[in-house]
LOTOR-993387 format. One record per atom (N, C-alpha, C): residue in three letters; atom name; x, y, z. Coordinates in nm, 4 decimals. Layout:
N
<fiza><lumvo>ALA</lumvo><keba>CA</keba><px>X</px><py>Y</py><pz>Z</pz></fiza>
...
This chain:
69
<fiza><lumvo>MET</lumvo><keba>N</keba><px>1.0260</px><py>0.8994</py><pz>-0.7542</pz></fiza>
<fiza><lumvo>MET</lumvo><keba>CA</keba><px>1.0839</px><py>0.8532</py><pz>-0.8790</pz></fiza>
<fiza><lumvo>MET</lumvo><keba>C</keba><px>1.1892</px><py>0.7481</py><pz>-0.8470</pz></fiza>
<fiza><lumvo>LYS</lumvo><keba>N</keba><px>1.1899</px><py>0.6435</py><pz>-0.9233</pz></fiza>
<fiza><lumvo>LYS</lumvo><keba>CA</keba><px>1.2872</px><py>0.5363</py><pz>-0.9039</pz></fiza>
<fiza><lumvo>LYS</lumvo><keba>C</keba><px>1.4158</px><py>0.5690</py><pz>-0.9793</pz></fiza>
<fiza><lumvo>LEU</lumvo><keba>N</keba><px>1.5235</px><py>0.5100</py><pz>-0.9337</pz></fiza>
<fiza><lumvo>LEU</lumvo><keba>CA</keba><px>1.6546</px><py>0.5374</py><pz>-0.9921</pz></fiza>
<fiza><lumvo>LEU</lumvo><keba>C</keba><px>1.6595</px><py>0.5011</py><pz>-1.1398</pz></fiza>
<fiza><lumvo>ASN</lumvo><keba>N</keba><px>1.6028</px><py>0.3882</py><pz>-1.1774</pz></fiza>
<fiza><lumvo>ASN</lumvo><keba>CA</keba><px>1.6052</px><py>0.3471</py><pz>-1.3185</pz></fiza>
<fiza><lumvo>ASN</lumvo><keba>C</keba><px>1.5323</px><py>0.4467</py><pz>-1.4079</pz></fiza>
<fiza><lumvo>GLU</lumvo><keba>N</keba><px>1.4198</px><py>0.4984</py><pz>-1.3607</pz></fiza>
<fiza><lumvo>GLU</lumvo><keba>CA</keba><px>1.3469</px><py>0.5998</py><pz>-1.4369</pz></fiza>
<fiza><lumvo>GLU</lumvo><keba>C</keba><px>1.4309</px><py>0.7264</py><pz>-1.4514</pz></fiza>
<fiza><lumvo>PHE</lumvo><keba>N</keba><px>1.4932</px><py>0.7658</py><pz>-1.3413</pz></fiza>
<fiza><lumvo>PHE</lumvo><keba>CA</keba><px>1.5747</px><py>0.8870</py><pz>-1.3407</pz></fiza>
<fiza><lumvo>PHE</lumvo><keba>C</keba><px>1.6924</px><py>0.8722</py><pz>-1.4374</pz></fiza>
<fiza><lumvo>LYS</lumvo><keba>N</keba><px>1.7555</px><py>0.7559</py><pz>-1.4376</pz></fiza>
<fiza><lumvo>LYS</lumvo><keba>CA</keba><px>1.8691</px><py>0.7325</py><pz>-1.5278</pz></fiza>
<fiza><lumvo>LYS</lumvo><keba>C</keba><px>1.8257</px><py>0.7380</py><pz>-1.6743</pz></fiza>
<fiza><lumvo>LYS</lumvo><keba>N</keba><px>1.7074</px><py>0.6857</py><pz>-1.7045</pz></fiza>
<fiza><lumvo>LYS</lumvo><keba>CA</keba><px>1.6585</px><py>0.6889</py><pz>-1.8419</pz></fiza>
<fiza><lumvo>LYS</lumvo><keba>C</keba><px>1.6342</px><py>0.8318</py><pz>-1.8889</pz></fiza>
<fiza><lumvo>LEU</lumvo><keba>N</keba><px>1.5820</px><py>0.9152</py><pz>-1.7996</pz></fiza>
<fiza><lumvo>LEU</lumvo><keba>CA</keba><px>1.5524</px><py>1.0531</py><pz>-1.8347</pz></fiza>
<fiza><lumvo>LEU</lumvo><keba>C</keba><px>1.6763</px><py>1.1423</py><pz>-1.8356</pz></fiza>
<fiza><lumvo>MET</lumvo><keba>N</keba><px>1.7679</px><py>1.1174</py><pz>-1.7428</pz></fiza>
<fiza><lumvo>MET</lumvo><keba>CA</keba><px>1.8905</px><py>1.1971</py><pz>-1.7333</pz></fiza>
<fiza><lumvo>MET</lumvo><keba>C</keba><px>1.9956</px><py>1.1328</py><pz>-1.8236</pz></fiza>
<fiza><lumvo>LEU</lumvo><keba>N</keba><px>2.0150</px><py>1.1894</py><pz>-1.9386</pz></fiza>
<fiza><lumvo>LEU</lumvo><keba>CA</keba><px>2.1060</px><py>1.1311</py><pz>-2.0373</pz></fiza>
<fiza><lumvo>LEU</lumvo><keba>C</keba><px>2.2520</px><py>1.1621</py><pz>-2.0090</pz></fiza>
<fiza><lumvo>LYS</lumvo><keba>N</keba><px>2.2760</px><py>1.2657</py><pz>-1.9304</pz></fiza>
<fiza><lumvo>LYS</lumvo><keba>CA</keba><px>2.4132</px><py>1.3058</py><pz>-1.9010</pz></fiza>
<fiza><lumvo>LYS</lumvo><keba>C</keba><px>2.4664</px><py>1.2285</py><pz>-1.7803</pz></fiza>
<fiza><lumvo>PRO</lumvo><keba>N</keba><px>2.5942</px><py>1.1913</py><pz>-1.7794</pz></fiza>
<fiza><lumvo>PRO</lumvo><keba>CA</keba><px>2.6496</px><py>1.1234</py><pz>-1.6621</pz></fiza>
<fiza><lumvo>PRO</lumvo><keba>C</keba><px>2.6756</px><py>1.2192</py><pz>-1.5463</pz></fiza>
<fiza><lumvo>VAL</lumvo><keba>N</keba><px>2.6993</px><py>1.3473</py><pz>-1.5766</pz></fiza>
<fiza><lumvo>VAL</lumvo><keba>CA</keba><px>2.7230</px><py>1.4492</py><pz>-1.4753</pz></fiza>
<fiza><lumvo>VAL</lumvo><keba>C</keba><px>2.6078</px><py>1.5490</py><pz>-1.4829</pz></fiza>
<fiza><lumvo>PHE</lumvo><keba>N</keba><px>2.5446</px><py>1.5772</py><pz>-1.3686</pz></fiza>
<fiza><lumvo>PHE</lumvo><keba>CA</keba><px>2.4299</px><py>1.6672</py><pz>-1.3691</pz></fiza>
<fiza><lumvo>PHE</lumvo><keba>C</keba><px>2.4264</px><py>1.7496</py><pz>-1.2411</pz></fiza>
<fiza><lumvo>THR</lumvo><keba>N</keba><px>2.3534</px><py>1.8595</py><pz>-1.2474</pz></fiza>
<fiza><lumvo>THR</lumvo><keba>CA</keba><px>2.3405</px><py>1.9487</py><pz>-1.1325</pz></fiza>
<fiza><lumvo>THR</lumvo><keba>C</keba><px>2.2053</px><py>1.9280</py><pz>-1.0654</pz></fiza>
<fiza><lumvo>TRP</lumvo><keba>N</keba><px>2.1930</px><py>1.9868</py><pz>-0.9491</pz></fiza>
<fiza><lumvo>TRP</lumvo><keba>CA</keba><px>2.0671</px><py>1.9821</py><pz>-0.8745</pz></fiza>
<fiza><lumvo>TRP</lumvo><keba>C</keba><px>1.9547</px><py>2.0439</py><pz>-0.9565</pz></fiza>
<fiza><lumvo>GLU</lumvo><keba>N</keba><px>1.9829</px><py>2.1545</py><pz>-1.0221</pz></fiza>
<fiza><lumvo>GLU</lumvo><keba>CA</keba><px>1.8820</px><py>2.2227</py><pz>-1.1032</pz></fiza>
<fiza><lumvo>GLU</lumvo><keba>C</keba><px>1.8350</px><py>2.1339</py><pz>-1.2187</pz></fiza>
<fiza><lumvo>GLU</lumvo><keba>N</keba><px>1.9266</px><py>2.0645</py><pz>-1.2826</pz></fiza>
<fiza><lumvo>GLU</lumvo><keba>CA</keba><px>1.8891</px><py>1.9733</py><pz>-1.3910</pz></fiza>
<fiza><lumvo>GLU</lumvo><keba>C</keba><px>1.8065</px><py>1.8566</py><pz>-1.3376</pz></fiza>
<fiza><lumvo>ALA</lumvo><keba>N</keba><px>1.8392</px><py>1.8078</py><pz>-1.2195</pz></fiza>
<fiza><lumvo>ALA</lumvo><keba>CA</keba><px>1.7634</px><py>1.6980</py><pz>-1.1591</pz></fiza>
<fiza><lumvo>ALA</lumvo><keba>C</keba><px>1.6203</px><py>1.7419</py><pz>-1.1290</pz></fiza>
<fiza><lumvo>LYS</lumvo><keba>N</keba><px>1.6030</px><py>1.8669</py><pz>-1.0830</pz></fiza>
<fiza><lumvo>LYS</lumvo><keba>CA</keba><px>1.4683</px><py>1.9166</py><pz>-1.0561</pz></fiza>
<fiza><lumvo>LYS</lumvo><keba>C</keba><px>1.3860</px><py>1.9257</py><pz>-1.1839</pz></fiza>
<fiza><lumvo>VAL</lumvo><keba>N</keba><px>1.4494</px><py>1.9605</py><pz>-1.2948</pz></fiza>
<fiza><lumvo>VAL</lumvo><keba>CA</keba><px>1.3777</px><py>1.9692</py><pz>-1.4227</pz></fiza>
<fiza><lumvo>VAL</lumvo><keba>C</keba><px>1.3369</px><py>1.8296</py><pz>-1.4700</pz></fiza>
<fiza><lumvo>ILE</lumvo><keba>N</keba><px>1.4273</px><py>1.7342</py><pz>-1.4597</pz></fiza>
<fiza><lumvo>ILE</lumvo><keba>CA</keba><px>1.3993</px><py>1.5976</py><pz>-1.5040</pz></fiza>
<fiza><lumvo>ILE</lumvo><keba>C</keba><px>1.2896</px><py>1.5339</py><pz>-1.4185</pz></fiza>
<fiza><lumvo>ALA</lumvo><keba>N</keba><px>1.2976</px><py>1.5540</py><pz>-1.2880</pz></fiza>
<fiza><lumvo>ALA</lumvo><keba>CA</keba><px>1.2003</px><py>1.4940</py><pz>-1.1951</pz></fiza>
<fiza><lumvo>ALA</lumvo><keba>C</keba><px>1.0978</px><py>1.5983</py><pz>-1.1532</pz></fiza>
<fiza><lumvo>PHE</lumvo><keba>N</keba><px>1.0371</px><py>1.6657</py><pz>-1.2492</pz></fiza>
<fiza><lumvo>PHE</lumvo><keba>CA</keba><px>0.9469</px><py>1.7766</py><pz>-1.2189</pz></fiza>
<fiza><lumvo>PHE</lumvo><keba>C</keba><px>0.8226</px><py>1.7358</py><pz>-1.1411</pz></fiza>
<fiza><lumvo>LYS</lumvo><keba>N</keba><px>0.7830</px><py>1.6100</py><pz>-1.1494</pz></fiza>
<fiza><lumvo>LYS</lumvo><keba>CA</keba><px>0.6646</px><py>1.5643</py><pz>-1.0752</pz></fiza>
<fiza><lumvo>LYS</lumvo><keba>C</keba><px>0.6967</px><py>1.5346</py><pz>-0.9287</pz></fiza>
<fiza><lumvo>THR</lumvo><keba>N</keba><px>0.8240</px><py>1.5188</py><pz>-0.8978</pz></fiza>
<fiza><lumvo>THR</lumvo><keba>CA</keba><px>0.8673</px><py>1.4887</py><pz>-0.7610</pz></fiza>
<fiza><lumvo>THR</lumvo><keba>C</keba><px>0.8926</px><py>1.6194</py><pz>-0.6864</pz></fiza>
<fiza><lumvo>PRO</lumvo><keba>N</keba><px>0.8352</px><py>1.6359</py><pz>-0.5679</pz></fiza>
<fiza><lumvo>PRO</lumvo><keba>CA</keba><px>0.8627</px><py>1.7570</py><pz>-0.4899</pz></fiza>
<fiza><lumvo>PRO</lumvo><keba>C</keba><px>1.0123</px><py>1.7691</py><pz>-0.4591</pz></fiza>
<fiza><lumvo>PRO</lumvo><keba>N</keba><px>1.0657</px><py>1.8911</py><pz>-0.4572</pz></fiza>
<fiza><lumvo>PRO</lumvo><keba>CA</keba><px>1.2095</px><py>1.9096</py><pz>-0.4338</pz></fiza>
<fiza><lumvo>PRO</lumvo><keba>C</keba><px>1.2610</px><py>1.8455</py><pz>-0.3053</pz></fiza>
<fiza><lumvo>ALA</lumvo><keba>N</keba><px>1.1825</px><py>1.8499</py><pz>-0.1978</pz></fiza>
<fiza><lumvo>ALA</lumvo><keba>CA</keba><px>1.2270</px><py>1.7891</py><pz>-0.0719</pz></fiza>
<fiza><lumvo>ALA</lumvo><keba>C</keba><px>1.2419</px><py>1.6380</py><pz>-0.0863</pz></fiza>
<fiza><lumvo>VAL</lumvo><keba>N</keba><px>1.1502</px><py>1.5757</py><pz>-0.1575</pz></fiza>
<fiza><lumvo>VAL</lumvo><keba>CA</keba><px>1.1560</px><py>1.4307</py><pz>-0.1789</pz></fiza>
<fiza><lumvo>VAL</lumvo><keba>C</keba><px>1.2729</px><py>1.3964</py><pz>-0.2701</pz></fiza>
<fiza><lumvo>LEU</lumvo><keba>N</keba><px>1.2949</px><py>1.4772</py><pz>-0.3722</pz></fiza>
<fiza><lumvo>LEU</lumvo><keba>CA</keba><px>1.4069</px><py>1.4541</py><pz>-0.4630</pz></fiza>
<fiza><lumvo>LEU</lumvo><keba>C</keba><px>1.5400</px><py>1.4633</py><pz>-0.3893</pz></fiza>
<fiza><lumvo>LYS</lumvo><keba>N</keba><px>1.5513</px><py>1.5583</py><pz>-0.2992</pz></fiza>
<fiza><lumvo>LYS</lumvo><keba>CA</keba><px>1.6743</px><py>1.5739</py><pz>-0.2207</pz></fiza>
<fiza><lumvo>LYS</lumvo><keba>C</keba><px>1.7012</px><py>1.4494</py><pz>-0.1367</pz></fiza>
<fiza><lumvo>VAL</lumvo><keba>N</keba><px>1.5960</px><py>1.3939</py><pz>-0.0770</pz></fiza>
<fiza><lumvo>VAL</lumvo><keba>CA</keba><px>1.6091</px><py>1.2714</py><pz>0.0030</pz></fiza>
<fiza><lumvo>VAL</lumvo><keba>C</keba><px>1.6489</px><py>1.1543</py><pz>-0.0872</pz></fiza>
<fiza><lumvo>GLN</lumvo><keba>N</keba><px>1.5877</px><py>1.1464</py><pz>-0.2058</pz></fiza>
<fiza><lumvo>GLN</lumvo><keba>CA</keba><px>1.6212</px><py>1.0380</py><pz>-0.2981</pz></fiza>
<fiza><lumvo>GLN</lumvo><keba>C</keba><px>1.7671</px><py>1.0468</py><pz>-0.3428</pz></fiza>
<fiza><lumvo>LEU</lumvo><keba>N</keba><px>1.8137</px><py>1.1653</py><pz>-0.3759</pz></fiza>
<fiza><lumvo>LEU</lumvo><keba>CA</keba><px>1.9543</px><py>1.1812</py><pz>-0.4169</pz></fiza>
<fiza><lumvo>LEU</lumvo><keba>C</keba><px>2.0471</px><py>1.1397</py><pz>-0.3043</pz></fiza>
<fiza><lumvo>SER</lumvo><keba>N</keba><px>2.0138</px><py>1.1786</py><pz>-0.1826</pz></fiza>
<fiza><lumvo>SER</lumvo><keba>CA</keba><px>2.0947</px><py>1.1403</py><pz>-0.0670</pz></fiza>
<fiza><lumvo>SER</lumvo><keba>C</keba><px>2.0959</px><py>0.9881</py><pz>-0.0490</pz></fiza>
<fiza><lumvo>TYR</lumvo><keba>N</keba><px>1.9809</px><py>0.9257</py><pz>-0.0649</pz></fiza>
<fiza><lumvo>TYR</lumvo><keba>CA</keba><px>1.9720</px><py>0.7800</py><pz>-0.0522</pz></fiza>
<fiza><lumvo>TYR</lumvo><keba>C</keba><px>2.0547</px><py>0.7112</py><pz>-0.1603</pz></fiza>
<fiza><lumvo>TRP</lumvo><keba>N</keba><px>2.0437</px><py>0.7603</py><pz>-0.2836</pz></fiza>
<fiza><lumvo>TRP</lumvo><keba>CA</keba><px>2.1203</px><py>0.7003</py><pz>-0.3925</pz></fiza>
<fiza><lumvo>TRP</lumvo><keba>C</keba><px>2.2704</px><py>0.7180</py><pz>-0.3708</pz></fiza>
<fiza><lumvo>LYS</lumvo><keba>N</keba><px>2.3109</px><py>0.8285</py><pz>-0.3077</pz></fiza>
<fiza><lumvo>LYS</lumvo><keba>CA</keba><px>2.4529</px><py>0.8476</py><pz>-0.2749</pz></fiza>
<fiza><lumvo>LYS</lumvo><keba>C</keba><px>2.4974</px><py>0.7447</py><pz>-0.1715</pz></fiza>
<fiza><lumvo>LYS</lumvo><keba>N</keba><px>2.4146</px><py>0.7232</py><pz>-0.0690</pz></fiza>
<fiza><lumvo>LYS</lumvo><keba>CA</keba><px>2.4481</px><py>0.6244</py><pz>0.0344</pz></fiza>
<fiza><lumvo>LYS</lumvo><keba>C</keba><px>2.4561</px><py>0.4837</py><pz>-0.0232</pz></fiza>
<fiza><lumvo>MET</lumvo><keba>N</keba><px>2.3715</px><py>0.4543</py><pz>-0.1229</pz></fiza>
<fiza><lumvo>MET</lumvo><keba>CA</keba><px>2.3715</px><py>0.3217</py><pz>-0.1851</pz></fiza>
<fiza><lumvo>MET</lumvo><keba>C</keba><px>2.4873</px><py>0.3052</py><pz>-0.2834</pz></fiza>
<fiza><lumvo>GLY</lumvo><keba>N</keba><px>2.5594</px><py>0.4118</py><pz>-0.3132</pz></fiza>
<fiza><lumvo>GLY</lumvo><keba>CA</keba><px>2.6729</px><py>0.4041</py><pz>-0.4039</pz></fiza>
<fiza><lumvo>GLY</lumvo><keba>C</keba><px>2.6368</px><py>0.4222</py><pz>-0.5500</pz></fiza>
<fiza><lumvo>GLU</lumvo><keba>N</keba><px>2.5144</px><py>0.4626</py><pz>-0.5779</pz></fiza>
<fiza><lumvo>GLU</lumvo><keba>CA</keba><px>2.4698</px><py>0.4818</py><pz>-0.7165</pz></fiza>
<fiza><lumvo>GLU</lumvo><keba>C</keba><px>2.5101</px><py>0.6183</py><pz>-0.7715</pz></fiza>
<fiza><lumvo>LEU</lumvo><keba>N</keba><px>2.5267</px><py>0.7161</py><pz>-0.6827</pz></fiza>
<fiza><lumvo>LEU</lumvo><keba>CA</keba><px>2.5665</px><py>0.8515</py><pz>-0.7213</pz></fiza>
<fiza><lumvo>LEU</lumvo><keba>C</keba><px>2.6911</px><py>0.8919</py><pz>-0.6454</pz></fiza>
<fiza><lumvo>LEU</lumvo><keba>N</keba><px>2.7693</px><py>0.9768</py><pz>-0.7053</pz></fiza>
<fiza><lumvo>LEU</lumvo><keba>CA</keba><px>2.8845</px><py>1.0381</py><pz>-0.6405</pz></fiza>
<fiza><lumvo>LEU</lumvo><keba>C</keba><px>2.8649</px><py>1.1892</py><pz>-0.6446</pz></fiza>
<fiza><lumvo>THR</lumvo><keba>N</keba><px>2.9165</px><py>1.2587</py><pz>-0.5444</pz></fiza>
<fiza><lumvo>THR</lumvo><keba>CA</keba><px>2.9080</px><py>1.4035</py><pz>-0.5418</pz></fiza>
<fiza><lumvo>THR</lumvo><keba>C</keba><px>3.0424</px><py>1.4612</py><pz>-0.5828</pz></fiza>
<fiza><lumvo>LEU</lumvo><keba>N</keba><px>3.0429</px><py>1.5438</py><pz>-0.6867</pz></fiza>
<fiza><lumvo>LEU</lumvo><keba>CA</keba><px>3.1656</px><py>1.6108</py><pz>-0.7295</pz></fiza>
<fiza><lumvo>LEU</lumvo><keba>C</keba><px>3.1886</px><py>1.7364</py><pz>-0.6472</pz></fiza>
<fiza><lumvo>LYS</lumvo><keba>N</keba><px>3.0825</px><py>1.8089</py><pz>-0.6227</pz></fiza>
<fiza><lumvo>LYS</lumvo><keba>CA</keba><px>3.0799</px><py>1.9218</py><pz>-0.5305</pz></fiza>
<fiza><lumvo>LYS</lumvo><keba>C</keba><px>2.9345</px><py>1.9436</py><pz>-0.4943</pz></fiza>
<fiza><lumvo>ARG</lumvo><keba>N</keba><px>2.9058</px><py>2.0360</py><pz>-0.4060</pz></fiza>
<fiza><lumvo>ARG</lumvo><keba>CA</keba><px>2.7682</px><py>2.0570</py><pz>-0.3634</pz></fiza>
<fiza><lumvo>ARG</lumvo><keba>C</keba><px>2.6796</px><py>2.0902</py><pz>-0.4832</pz></fiza>
<fiza><lumvo>GLY</lumvo><keba>N</keba><px>2.5788</px><py>2.0065</py><pz>-0.5036</pz></fiza>
<fiza><lumvo>GLY</lumvo><keba>CA</keba><px>2.4846</px><py>2.0300</py><pz>-0.6110</pz></fiza>
<fiza><lumvo>GLY</lumvo><keba>C</keba><px>2.5243</px><py>1.9743</py><pz>-0.7457</pz></fiza>
<fiza><lumvo>VAL</lumvo><keba>N</keba><px>2.6377</px><py>1.9043</py><pz>-0.7538</pz></fiza>
<fiza><lumvo>VAL</lumvo><keba>CA</keba><px>2.6835</px><py>1.8435</py><pz>-0.8798</pz></fiza>
<fiza><lumvo>VAL</lumvo><keba>C</keba><px>2.7052</px><py>1.6949</py><pz>-0.8546</pz></fiza>
<fiza><lumvo>TYR</lumvo><keba>N</keba><px>2.6361</px><py>1.6129</py><pz>-0.9326</pz></fiza>
<fiza><lumvo>TYR</lumvo><keba>CA</keba><px>2.6365</px><py>1.4691</py><pz>-0.9111</pz></fiza>
<fiza><lumvo>TYR</lumvo><keba>C</keba><px>2.6857</px><py>1.3943</py><pz>-1.0342</pz></fiza>
<fiza><lumvo>LEU</lumvo><keba>N</keba><px>2.7282</px><py>1.2712</py><pz>-1.0101</pz></fiza>
<fiza><lumvo>LEU</lumvo><keba>CA</keba><px>2.7806</px><py>1.1841</py><pz>-1.1147</pz></fiza>
<fiza><lumvo>LEU</lumvo><keba>C</keba><px>2.7259</px><py>1.0443</py><pz>-1.0901</pz></fiza>
<fiza><lumvo>PHE</lumvo><keba>N</keba><px>2.6736</px><py>0.9819</py><pz>-1.1950</pz></fiza>
<fiza><lumvo>PHE</lumvo><keba>CA</keba><px>2.6319</px><py>0.8424</py><pz>-1.1828</pz></fiza>
<fiza><lumvo>PHE</lumvo><keba>C</keba><px>2.7562</px><py>0.7561</py><pz>-1.1675</pz></fiza>
<fiza><lumvo>ALA</lumvo><keba>N</keba><px>2.7556</px><py>0.6676</py><pz>-1.0697</pz></fiza>
<fiza><lumvo>ALA</lumvo><keba>CA</keba><px>2.8727</px><py>0.5858</py><pz>-1.0405</pz></fiza>
<fiza><lumvo>ALA</lumvo><keba>C</keba><px>2.9038</px><py>0.4856</py><pz>-1.1517</pz></fiza>
<fiza><lumvo>ASP</lumvo><keba>N</keba><px>2.8027</px><py>0.4414</py><pz>-1.2252</pz></fiza>
<fiza><lumvo>ASP</lumvo><keba>CA</keba><px>2.8245</px><py>0.3399</py><pz>-1.3274</pz></fiza>
<fiza><lumvo>ASP</lumvo><keba>C</keba><px>2.8492</px><py>0.3962</py><pz>-1.4671</pz></fiza>
<fiza><lumvo>ARG</lumvo><keba>N</keba><px>2.8477</px><py>0.5268</py><pz>-1.4819</pz></fiza>
<fiza><lumvo>ARG</lumvo><keba>CA</keba><px>2.8736</px><py>0.5890</py><pz>-1.6129</pz></fiza>
<fiza><lumvo>ARG</lumvo><keba>C</keba><px>3.0096</px><py>0.6563</py><pz>-1.6108</pz></fiza>
<fiza><lumvo>LYS</lumvo><keba>N</keba><px>3.0788</px><py>0.6474</py><pz>-1.7218</pz></fiza>
<fiza><lumvo>LYS</lumvo><keba>CA</keba><px>3.2121</px><py>0.7071</py><pz>-1.7335</pz></fiza>
<fiza><lumvo>LYS</lumvo><keba>C</keba><px>3.2018</px><py>0.8406</py><pz>-1.8069</pz></fiza>
<fiza><lumvo>PRO</lumvo><keba>N</keba><px>3.2162</px><py>0.9505</py><pz>-1.7348</pz></fiza>
<fiza><lumvo>PRO</lumvo><keba>CA</keba><px>3.2054</px><py>1.0802</py><pz>-1.8031</pz></fiza>
<fiza><lumvo>PRO</lumvo><keba>C</keba><px>3.3353</px><py>1.1173</py><pz>-1.8728</pz></fiza>
<fiza><lumvo>GLN</lumvo><keba>N</keba><px>3.3230</px><py>1.2029</py><pz>-1.9721</pz></fiza>
<fiza><lumvo>GLN</lumvo><keba>CA</keba><px>3.4399</px><py>1.2604</py><pz>-2.0376</pz></fiza>
<fiza><lumvo>GLN</lumvo><keba>C</keba><px>3.4954</px><py>1.3679</py><pz>-1.9450</pz></fiza>
<fiza><lumvo>THR</lumvo><keba>N</keba><px>3.6235</px><py>1.3932</py><pz>-1.9545</pz></fiza>
<fiza><lumvo>THR</lumvo><keba>CA</keba><px>3.6866</px><py>1.4968</py><pz>-1.8732</pz></fiza>
<fiza><lumvo>THR</lumvo><keba>C</keba><px>3.6223</px><py>1.6327</py><pz>-1.8986</pz></fiza>
<fiza><lumvo>VAL</lumvo><keba>N</keba><px>3.5834</px><py>1.6570</py><pz>-2.0208</pz></fiza>
<fiza><lumvo>VAL</lumvo><keba>CA</keba><px>3.5213</px><py>1.7843</py><pz>-2.0576</pz></fiza>
<fiza><lumvo>VAL</lumvo><keba>C</keba><px>3.3880</px><py>1.8020</py><pz>-1.9859</pz></fiza>
<fiza><lumvo>GLU</lumvo><keba>N</keba><px>3.3090</px><py>1.6947</py><pz>-1.9732</pz></fiza>
<fiza><lumvo>GLU</lumvo><keba>CA</keba><px>3.1801</px><py>1.7019</py><pz>-1.9042</pz></fiza>
<fiza><lumvo>GLU</lumvo><keba>C</keba><px>3.1979</px><py>1.7378</py><pz>-1.7572</pz></fiza>
<fiza><lumvo>VAL</lumvo><keba>N</keba><px>3.2981</px><py>1.6780</py><pz>-1.6956</pz></fiza>
<fiza><lumvo>VAL</lumvo><keba>CA</keba><px>3.3248</px><py>1.7078</py><pz>-1.5542</pz></fiza>
<fiza><lumvo>VAL</lumvo><keba>C</keba><px>3.3711</px><py>1.8532</py><pz>-1.5395</pz></fiza>
<fiza><lumvo>ALA</lumvo><keba>N</keba><px>3.4572</px><py>1.8976</py><pz>-1.6287</pz></fiza>
<fiza><lumvo>ALA</lumvo><keba>CA</keba><px>3.5074</px><py>2.0340</py><pz>-1.6233</pz></fiza>
<fiza><lumvo>ALA</lumvo><keba>C</keba><px>3.3945</px><py>2.1350</py><pz>-1.6411</pz></fiza>
<fiza><lumvo>LYS</lumvo><keba>N</keba><px>3.3028</px><py>2.1084</py><pz>-1.7337</pz></fiza>
<fiza><lumvo>LYS</lumvo><keba>CA</keba><px>3.1895</px><py>2.1994</py><pz>-1.7551</pz></fiza>
<fiza><lumvo>LYS</lumvo><keba>C</keba><px>3.1000</px><py>2.2071</py><pz>-1.6316</pz></fiza>
<fiza><lumvo>ALA</lumvo><keba>N</keba><px>3.0792</px><py>2.0950</py><pz>-1.5668</pz></fiza>
<fiza><lumvo>ALA</lumvo><keba>CA</keba><px>2.9923</px><py>2.0914</py><pz>-1.4492</pz></fiza>
<fiza><lumvo>ALA</lumvo><keba>C</keba><px>3.0533</px><py>2.1619</py><pz>-1.3296</pz></fiza>
<fiza><lumvo>LEU</lumvo><keba>N</keba><px>3.1852</px><py>2.1590</py><pz>-1.3218</pz></fiza>
<fiza><lumvo>LEU</lumvo><keba>CA</keba><px>3.2518</px><py>2.2231</py><pz>-1.2089</pz></fiza>
<fiza><lumvo>LEU</lumvo><keba>C</keba><px>3.2761</px><py>2.3682</py><pz>-1.2385</pz></fiza>
């Protein structure tokens, strides 16, 4: 799955690993894990804690971050 497709499907700026697996259901979990890691290295994603991610170009509300953590 490409990043642009993933962003279109994932409407939330803050998401968990479990939510990413649901959105990218056609992608095997091992491949999705590699893609998330690659997107983090490219600066497209930030990690809030293990299994919780944030799109670097979207501004989340404080409440969204608090709920995810």
